C-alpha positions, 0 to 999 in steps of 0.5 A: 014100408020101403027099405033102402039097402046099400053096399050090395055086391055085384052078384046080388040079384032081385031074386036073391035080395028078395030071399034074404029079406023074406026070412024076416017077413013078407016081401012084396017086391025087391029091386036092384038099381042098375046103371042105365048105360051098361046094365051093371048093378049100382050097389043098392036096391029097394025092398017093399014090405007091407007090414011095418013091424016086420020091416022094422025087424028086418032093418034091425036084423039086416043092418050091418049083416055080412052078405057075400063079404059085405056089410049091408046098410039097411034103413027106411027109404026116404021119399024123393021130392021132385022139383018142378021147373015151371 
């Protein structure tokens, strides 16, 4: 299950995001999204957890949780549908 995490501070790294969510279950991957031009974090990222029960627990526990002075917003990531211009 993929989770969307927003309202992240600039100091959060892929590794620290992984560590934060690993306390709630197995984390396969974590990724902070960065601006392609300047490399600065955009304030959101994604977590992949293989166990849906653990992922739901992580959403419940981490949504609204304060990390580095910011209230995280955590939800299930929604799939993006690509539109073809054919």
